[in-house]
N, C-alpha and C positions, 0 to 999 in steps of 0.2 A: 854693102849697100842694103839698106833695110827696106822692106816692102811698105808701101803706103798703108796706113791704118784704114780699115774698112769701117764705114759708118752704118750702123743698123738703121734701116728705114722703118718707120712705123707702118704697121699693116693698114691697108686701105679700108676705111670703115665701110665703104660700099661693098667691097668683096666679102667682108666679114658678115654683113647683113645678108648678102646673097647666099653664102654658105649656110648660114643659120636657117634661112627660109627653105633651102633645098633639103636640109636635114629634117625639118619639121614635116615638109610635104612627103619625104620618103618614109618617115615614121608613120604618118597617117595612112599611106598606101599599104605598108606592111600590116598595120592593124586591120585594115579593111580586108586584105587577103586572108589573114588568120580568122577573122570573123566569118567570112564566106566559107572557108574550109571547115570550121567548127560546126557551123549550121548545116553544112552538107553531110558531115559525118553523123551528127546527132539525129537529123531528119525528124526533129520535133519542134515545130515553130512555136508551140506554147512554151517550150523551155528556152530555146534560142531562136529568135526570128531571123530570117534572111535580111541582109542589108537592103535588098530591093523592096521587101515588105515594109520596112520602116520608111523608105523613101516614098512608097505609095501612100502610106498613112500621112506623111508630111503634106503631100499634095491634097489628099482628101480633107484633112483638118484645116487646110489653109484656103479652101474654096467652098463654094456652094454647088452641090451636085445632086441632081434629081430631087430638088426641094429640101435636101438635108444640108444644113449650114454647119460646117466645121464639126466639132465634137460637142455633143450636148447643147447644140444651138449656138455655140460660140466658136469663132475662128481661133486657130492656134495663137495668132498674134494677140488676140483679145485675152485669152487665158494667161499668156505670158505677161501682158501689160498689167493685168490686175495683180498678179503675184509680185511683179517688180514694184508696183506702187506700194503694196504692203511692206515689202522688204525695205524700200526707201524710207517710208515713214518710221517703221520700227527701228531701222539702223540709225536714223537721225536722232530719234528720241534716246536710244540706248547710248550712242556715242556722246551726245550732249550731257546726259546724266553721268556717264562714266568719266568724262573730262572734269566735270564739276566735282564729283566725288573724289576722283584721283588727286586733284589739286589740293583739296581739303585734307585728304589722308596724308599727302606728302608734306604738308606744311604744319599741320597740327597733330602733335604726337599722340595725345590721348584719344582723338577721334580715330586715328589709324589703328590703335590697339583695340578699340571697340568694334569698328566696322570691318576690319580685315578678315576675321573669321567668318562673318556673315557673307561677305563677297566670295570668299573661297568656297563656302558651303553651297551657295547658289551656282557658282561656276561648275561645281562637280555634279550637279543634278542634270539628268537628261531632260530635254524640253517637255516630253510627254508626261514627266513626273508631276509637273505643276500646271500643265495645260488643262487637266480635268478640273482643277480648282478654279481656273479662270472661267471655264464654261459655267460652273455653278454660280460664280459671282456675277458674271457679265452676260450670260446667255450665249447664243450661237452665232451672233452676227459678227461685225468687224472687230469689236472691242477685244475679245479674248485673243484673236490672232495678232493684233498689234501689241497687246501686252506681252504675249509670248515672245515675239521677235525683239521687242525692246529689252525685256529682261535677259534674253539670251545674248544680246549684243553688249550689254552694259559691263559685265565683269572683266572681259579682256582689256577694254579701254581703261577702266578704273585701276586695274593692277599695273598695267604698263605705265600709265600716267603717274601713279603714286611712286613707283620705283624710279622713274626718270626724274621726278621732282626731288625726291629724297637724295638722289645721287648727283645733284648739281654741284659743281666745284665749290667747296666751302671757302677757299681763298677769294674767289671772285665775288661770292655773295657777301662776305665780310667787307671786302673793299668797297662795294657799292653801298653797303649800310654805313660805312665810315664816312661816306660823302653825304649822308643825311637822307638816303632813300628809305621810305617806309616798307612794310611787309608787302603791300600790294604792288608797289613799284618794283621791288626786287623780283617778285614772282612774275610780273608782266614783262619786264625788260631784260631779265637775266635768266631766270629759272626756266620759263616756258620755251624761249628760243633754244636753250641747251637741250631741253627735253623733247623737242619736236620729232627727231628721228625715231625715238622709241615710241612716242605717242602714235605716229603714223603706222608703225608696226602693229600696235594694238588695234587701230582702226581697221586695218586690213583683216586682221583676225576676226574682229567683231562682224564685219560684213560677211565674211566667209561662214561664220557660225549662223548668221541670220539666213543665209542661203540654204545651209544644210537643215535649218529648222522649218523651212517653208512648207515642206510636205506634212510635217507634224502639225503646223499651224492651220493647214487647210484640210485636216482630217475630217472635220465636222463643217458642213455647209460651205465647202471650199470651191464650189463651181459657180461662176467662172473663177479660174485660177489654175496654174500649171500643176501645182501640187494636188489640188482637188481632182484634176483630170487624171493624174497618175493613180491616185487612190481609187477613183471610180473604175478605171480600166483594169486595175488589179483585181477588183471584185469579180469581173467577168473574164479573167484570164486573157486579156488582150495585151499580150506581152509586147507586141510591136508598138502599141500606143504608150506603154510604160517606158520603153526604151527611147521613143521619140521625146517624151516629156523630160527624161533624164538628160538627153542631149540638149534640149532647150534650156534647162536650168544650168547645166555645166557651161555651155557656150556663152550664155549671157553673163554668167559669173566671171568667166575669163575676160569678157569685154569690160565689165565693171572694175575688175582688179587691174586691168591695163590702164584704165582711166585714173585709178588711185595712184598707180606707180608713176604715171605722167605728172600728176599733181604733186606727188612727193618730190620728183626731180626738180620741178619748177620752184616749189616752196622751200626746199632744203637742198640747194645746189652744192653745199659743202659736205654733204654726207658721203662717206667713203674716201674723202681726201685727207691727206695728212695735214 
């Protein structure tokens, strides 16, 4: 007499999410404990501030107290909002330019040969290397900051798009061309849908690079702005403000990346499926 076969039941998605949330919260708690212990051992708030000092700075920079409004006359949310606006504009310009350039590079061979070394050269440069040029050319207002973020965001999207477009299935492309479709129709209806997963990866990288460049972009005349706040606090050794600014940049970056991943799942539901 044989035993009845057992049927594996899929794990409950709710329980998986609950375990994941518990792990994240546990990791955060461990990091806070380690931070507190390290600050206690060092006993040098200029080197490593206590978590409660950063929390106090969060309260101070988010409110008006004794006639002092936030940090340098602007609330923390205002600093962050200005930086996010700059990042959004720079990322949109960089992503749009990268998509256009990547499609052209992927479909026109001689343009790829000419432009690929230039794109690779720009991608290898640190943002501060060409920010000084933008200040000379455009002054110290918004223009050099937006140029910096746009140029920093463009190469990852261009490279990812060109690679994805060039790697489109040749048999499918030829089949559509045999049906009478032109180059633009093939690119729009076949190549770009096939390339979307890789393009989205390039977009996420581009936005991440724009985030990492915001402190450099706000080095000059960056207040209000979260990067400008960090640079200003660094000059006066206000480590707690610097750490607070880094948390603001990092957490907002996580939120934007989560939105991008959600958009990716909705626009590319077939990604990761056989």
